[in-house]
ROLOMI-333893 format. One record per atom (N, C-alpha, C, O): residue in one letter; x, y, z. Coordinates in steps of 0.001 Angstrom, whole numbers, plus 500000, padded with zeros to 6 digits. Example, Ala and Ser with C-alpha at 12.3 -4.5 7.8 and 13.67 -1.06 7.14 Angstrom:
# ROLOMI-333893
A513190494310507800
A512300495500507800
A513200496700507800
A514236496681508465
S512850497750507080
S513670498940507140
S512900500030507870
S513409501138508039
//
This chain:
# ROLOMI-333893
M216734381171408687
M217283382469408609
M219253381290409508
M219356380807410635
D220305381290408374
D221509381316409083
D221907381179410332
D221422382037411070
E222596380435410838
E222651380704412715
E223988381306412840
E224548381587413900
D224473381487411562
D225434383105411963
D225063383731411920
D225547384519412733
L223825384383411100
L223138385509410864
L222259385940412783
L222109386748413699
E222098385191412469
E221304384734413946
E222404385684415009
E222419386875415319
L223062384797415281
L224659384948416231
L224864386578415942
L225130387313416893
I224768386968414963
I225225388319414554
I224139388984415316
I224342389423416448
D223088389058414771
D221885389925415538
D222198389768417160
D222129390624418043
K222433388872417209
K222322388539418744
K223856389957419218
K223826390895420014
I224551389652418642
I225964390274419083
I225586392117418908
I225974392938419739
I224842392450417770
I224593393993417790
I223410394153418931
I222981395227419352
G223102393201419221
G221943393607419997
G222415393777421183
G221692394180422094
G224454393331421452
G224854393497422632
G224880391744423378
G225219391961424542
D224793391066423309
D224791390049423561
D226335389150423653
D226621388274422837
K227044389474424560
K228673388956424610
K228477387255424272
K228836386304423577
A227955387540424928
A227789384797425073
A228126385111423231
A229196385016422631
A226527385565422625
A226637385052420775
A227711385188420286
A228134384482419370
Y228576386501421037
Y229970387117419860
Y230670385536420391
Y230905384844419401
K231013384893421611
K231757383905421842
K231188382419421102
K231977382064420226
T230462381846421200
T229237380677420165
T229953381270418880
T230504380406418198
L230049382478418448
L230764382610416805
L231875382212416802
L232344381519415899
V232684382703418142
V234239383020417696
V234647380963417754
V235382380263417057
D233837380687418800
D234020379257418987
D233603378281418172
D233637377143418640
K233135378455416838
K232410377812415784
K233409377806415120
K233887376812414575
H233958379220415081
H234854379075413697
H236678379124414241
H237468378638413432
K236946379386414845
K238094379359415471
K239185378235414853
K240238378308414220
K238444377284415329
K239748376324414505
K239480376431412848
K240527376303412213
R238839376542412408
R238818376902410672
R239973377980410402
R241051377858409820
V239346379118411051
V240128380289411097
V241620379663411154
V242452379358410300
Y241577379628412202
Y243274379085413097
Y244218378398412091
Y245416378611411904
S243304377430411426
S244266376554410245
S244713376857408839
S245595376349408147
V243549378173408531
V244211378921407467
V245406380113407593
V246337380311406812
A245039380909408948
A246003381422409569
A247191380936409360
A247988381515408621
Y247595379321410248
Y248557379114410235
Y249542378066409136
Y250688377617409140
G248013377986407998
G248870377832407052
G249522379214406171
G250520379417405480
I248940379605406399
I249716380781405707
I251137381447405917
I251917381817405040
I251313381519407533
I252332382048408182
I253310380727408890
I254522380910409007
G252833379731409230
G253779379244409844
G254361378618410880
G255018377591411051
D253837379740411693
D254230379471412939
D252977380012414021
D252250381004413983
R253089378925414945
R251763378760415171
R251581379876416667
R250574380060417352
E252714380367416782
E252001381815418047
E251861383133417421
E251317384082417986
E252466383180416003
E251855384496415035
E250678383927414674
E249681384613414452
A250689382789414596
A248849382505413684
A248003382629414482
A246914382924413990
K248047382468416157
K247581382559417482
K247229384141417457
K246054384507417471
D248280385039417420
D248234386189417402
D246950386895416320
D245880387371416697
I247413386787415017
I246739387135414140
I245022386529414082
I244006387038413608
L245236385392414703
L243647384652414860
L242495385665415632
L241278385689415445
Q243477386645416742
Q242970386925418074
Q242888388567417381
Q242479389469418112
E243186388793416342
E243235390464415684
E242024390234415017
E241101391034415168
A241906389275414319
A240577389434413150
A240002389035414276
A239940390055414963
F239551388164414859
F238414388261415408
F237904389774416288
F236917390501416179
M238926389792417035
M238554391632417132
M238447392331416591
M237683393193417025
K239122392600415135
K238600393450414303
K237068393178413780
K236353394133413474
A236489391496413674
A235585391055413032
A234228391878413905
A233251392495413481
F234829391465415667
F233938392258416467
F233766393485416607
F232612393753416943
Y234677394664416448
Y234563395899416169
Y233755396589414865
Y233188397680414791
S233913395603413938
S232940396170412871
S231874395294412213
S231756395215410991
I231211394733412964
I230568393629413371
I229072394528412611
I228114393877412194
G229095395460412568
G227608396749412199
G227945396682410588
G226999396742409802
S229332396555410080
S229050397001408855
S229492395341407858
S230269395434406907
F228990394195408181
F228604393442407725
F227502393326406990
F226385393284407506
R227736393255405558
R226529393089404905
R226141391968404439
R225610391939403329
R226279391083405007
R225097390017404695
R225216389736403614
R224155389385403097
E226338389716402776
E225967389169401045
E227127388236400768
E227482387898399639
S227755387804402052
S228168386490401436
S227937385983403198
S227095386370404009
S228856385159403319
S228665384297404903
S229243385376405716
S229573386462405239
F229356385063406917
F230151384983408009
F231666384676407579
F232521385561407611
Y231889383603407249
Y233365382924407443
Y233855383830406384
Y234811384603406445
S233213383655405604
S233662384456403917
S234632386331404748
S235705386925404643
W233423386460405418
W234195387838405795
W235266388168407011
W236115389036407216
L234846387187407595
L235913386660408539
L237292386201407899
L238320386760408281
Y237351385164406903
Y238727385118406514
Y239391386333405652
Y240604386527405737
R238326387384404578
R238510388161403916
R239506389203405063
R240477389890404748
I238959389058406298
I240380390290407517
I241088389902407906
I242118390536408135
L240873388122408322
L241960387179408532
L243365387293406952
L244446387859407113
V243085386850406053
V243892386923404601
V244606388309404842
V245812388555404817
N243269389361405145
N244365390948404671
N245421390837406032
N246575391136405726
L245260390515407272
L245953390421408390
L247319389663408334
L248342389894408979
C247155389018407708
C248205387180407329
C249093387694405834
C249855386879405316
K248931388986405261
K249120389618403897
K249924390703404977
K250983390262405425
D249630391693405305
D250480393003406501
D251338391944407146
D252463391976406647
Y251239391196407894
Y252333390153408510
Y253375389466407468
Y254438388992407869
I253074389451406392
I254084389172406043
I254984390000405059
I256069389613404626
R254467391015404811
R254684392075404302
R256083392977405629
R257250393366405649
K254845392871406521
K256220393301407462
K257225392769408036
K257847393424408873
K257599391470407711
K258074390870407731
K259609390230406726
K260602389509406826
S258815391189405710
S259478390421404898
S260209392024404634
S260927391964403636
K260207393241405187
K260545394312405148
K262149394396406459
K263039395209406710
A261818393323406845
A262889392633408272
A264382392833407332
A264509392699406115
P265222393125408151
P267200392748407378
P266782391084407552
P266244390330408362
S267535391071405975
S267406389503406130
S268263389194406423
S268513388134405851
L269314389598407314
L269533388540408373
L268850388275409748
L269332387283410295
I268091388744410294
I266630388601410987
I265787387465410123
I265627386324410557
R265247387936408793
R264307386862408229
R265190385323408345
R264779384421409075
A266383385203407554
A267243384241407770
A267175383348408658
A267275382197408233
R266972383544410296
R267056383081411342
R265642383109411515
R265533381884411471
I264515383481411669
I263507383364411107
I262956382047410351
I262292381101410773
N263416382307409228
N263100380814408579
N263550379941408795
N263146378840408420
D264677380183409568
D265115378579410453
D264573378013411364
D264636376986412039
D264013378924411238
D262933378030413157
D261490377928412311
D260571377437412966
Y261237378252411207
Y259956378483410470
Y259066376901411066
Y259949376066411265
R258008376447411305
R257458375578411735
R256674374959410665
R256180375589409729
E256546373153410925
E255304372867409914
E254135373537409511
E253398374044410356
P253884373594408285
P252356373994407770
P251623373245408589
P252206372371409231
E249953373455408765
E249667372719409110
E249384371390408651
E249185371125407466
E249358370185410000
E249391368822409381
E247770368582408470
E246875369427408460
I247726367596407951
I246728367083406797
I246349365993407212
I247118365054407419
E245261365964407370
E245040364537408318
E244875363914407467
E244510364274406348
I245232362335408022
I245443361285406904
I244092360455408223
I244049360484409453
V243297359887407307
V242506359028407905
V243468357693408439
V244332357052407842
D243088357611409407
D243782356016410048
D242682354839409946
D241697354726410676
T243114353858408726
T242312352547408795
T242242351379409365
T241608350393408992
G243276351584410778
G243340350516411701
G244080351354412774
G244245352574412806
K244500350366413678
K245554350476414683
K246861349715414567
K247552349202415447
N247025349778413211
N248373349012413197
N249483349996412928
N249477350788411985
P250409349886413807
P251527350923414061
P252241351128412843
P252467352312412592
K252713350169411906
K253560350512410812
K252866351425410119
K253632352289409692
E251179351703409672
E250670352180409040
E250434353312409706
E250542354194408854
E250145353860410852
E250098354812411285
E251668355856411021
E251702357026410639
L252914354897411397
L253828355720411272
L254116356189409591
L254527357347409515
L253960355449408202
L253312355278407312
L253212356952407183
L254014357798406789
N251219357050407938
N250452357907407762
N251860359581408385
N252145360621407792
K252189359195409326
K253302360511409818
K254151360908409094
K254202362125408915
E255035360114408477
E255907360485407420
E254986361224406068
E255006362386405662
I254494360476405768
I253451360928404670
I253382362701404944
I253721363632404212
T252823362676406248
T252252364123406052
T252948365048406842
T252496366045407406
N254402364500406819
N255888365103408005
N256346365981405957
N256612367154405698
V256259364948405130
V256328365147403871
V255795366350402853
V256359367147402104
V254266366037403251
V253623366479402564
V253965368085402883
V254169368979402063
G253960368158404359
G253876369472405460
G255675369835404853
G255900371014405127
K256437369437404425
K257651370161403994
K257367370440402614
K257678371568402232
A256880369710401838
A256424369816400604
A255543371789400024
A255657372616399119
L254803371591401223
L254008372750400969
L254598374379401464
L254349375550401179
K255789373395402639
K256196374763403433
K257322375204402059
K257611376400402037
R257807374527401202
R258445375013399907
R258057375700399304
R258774376483398682
L256482375701399215
L256016376707397724
L255774378090398097
L255646378478399258
P255714378880396962
P255353380387397334
P254452380680398039
P253440380023397797
P254330381598399055
P253465381792399678
P251883382173399052
P251049381797399876
K251466382580398275
K250414382729397293
K250105381029396906
K249407380249397553
Q250724380814395884
Q250797379672395543
Q250414378269397005
Q249532377423396855
R251057378335397926
R250646377696399094
R249350378159399719
R248666377376400379
L248997379426399522
L247949379673400163
L246587379272399256
L245665378633399764
I246573379635398124
I245215379075397375
I245579377517397408
I244523376964397716
F246379376734397271
F246681375404397115
F245787374812398844
F245004373868398953
I246202375616399796
I245115374999401417
I244175375237401144
I243352374321401145
L243786376470400790
L242387377149400602
L241467376133400463
L240617375677401228
R241977375727398747
R241056374778397745
R240698373558398360
R239566373203398686
H242194372702398542
H242382371454398877
H242395371189400427
H242930370084400520
I242179371494401308
I242297371665401987
I241140371723403045
I240506370866403660
N241131373241402992
N239922374101403502
N238642373918402676
N237627374364403212
G238489373306401390
G237552373140400667
G236850374074400211
G235628373956400126
F237531375225399819
F237028376401399261
F236402376192397357
F236587375420396416
S235962376881397530
S235821377346395427
S236150377708394867
S236486378826395259
M236436377514393726
M237908378926393484
M237542380462393825
M238219381322394390
E235889380523393143
E235244381542393419
E235151382269394407
E235039383487394262
E235181381589395834
E235504381987397394
E236319382011397221
E236604382900398023
I237745381635396507
I239239382192397081
I239521383432396288
I240035384385396873
S239099383550394402
S239103384723393963
S238358385770394546
S238733386887394190
D237496385741395268
D237055386776395858
D237348387753397425
D237180388945397682
S237946386370398394
S238327386528399549
S240066387054398947
S240780387742399678
L240480386644397694
L241968387143398015
L241730388496396854
L242763389125396625
R240720388877396269
R240652389726395506
R241664390033394013
R242284391014393601
C241404388427393432
C241974388562392941
C241019388232391501
C239804388351391662
S241478387847390180
S240598387002389136
S240371385324389267
S241187384658389905
R239485384848388771
R239670382758388914
R240965382660387921
R241715381730388221
S241343383391386869
S242198382864386027
S243439382801386924
S244008381710386919
T244019383855387767
T244880383966387940
T244847383220389596
T245916383105390196
C243638382781390192
C244248381294391229
C243899380076391054
C243606379098391741
K244034380456389595
K244098378699389019
K245542378263388500
K246123377185388379
V245923379901388192
V247353379642387490
V248156379516388862
V249214378891388927
H247702380013389709
H248395379933391191
H248391378478391113
H249401377902390709
L247010377616391576
L246486376875391899
L247684375062390826
L248213374048391281
F247584375468389814
F248146374763388936
F249284374437388707
F249580373384388143
R250496375704389301
R252138375810389386
R252256374987390891
R253081374114391159
A251145375548391821
A251579374902393085
A251043372888393082
A251611372116393855
I250257372538392388
I249870371597392109
I251183370851391246
I251646369720391399
R251511371726390472
R252604370833389781
R253982370748390365
R254697369755390225
A254419372104391196
A255505371474391944
A254765370948393287
A254720371736394232
L254359370058393387
L254187369767394895
L254196368279394236
L254486367383395029
R253830367764392459
R253595366477392336
R255549365905391701
R256112364834391476
K255998367662391643
K257520367192391523
K258239366830392536
K258910365800392602
E258122367676393373
E258592367363394811
E258503365903395383
E259385365297395992
L257139365437395024
L256545364284395533
L256667363135394964
L256441362125395630
D257222362997393008
D257053362273392796
D258074361017393181
D257876359877392761
Y258879361277393796
Y259604360329394743
Y258888359662395332
Y259191358473395230
Y258012359861395949
Y257151358961397063
Y256555357968396214
Y256622356841396705
K255788358056394687
K255143357003394539
K254889355868394443
K253726355509394257
//
């Protein structure tokens, strides 16, 4: 039996420590998705907390047709969509101020091949440039790119989670890659 399913059975049985274990197991990965979508650390933490609370209170409705992470991910994405929808309804003056303060998307880890300071500086610069390029993508393209290339989701998992066709996800991914290539072409 899957470790998550064992923990879920314990949670349903009233074991709160099992829920903490489940949260600890998934919180970094879920946070990185939230931060990648929202782009604000504090808002991502709030959405993360809300996603885990919703999961806790509805754990009995988890049907075990997919992994716990996929189920939690759907809850998270829906909360992120709600946040973006609410944010977009704010007056444009406020939205502009928020956008000016928009923080970098999740940093992409670049494997350190040595302790060479020049290489470390170059890696930081590349991370910064790629992060800024990701930030300029439309939200749906950015989300699908991050899920596919940073979090390693399959196209099937992405389409199931976003409740759209695989071909639609592929189009968004293609457009994101094309935009990133164009944006980063200077750095070849």
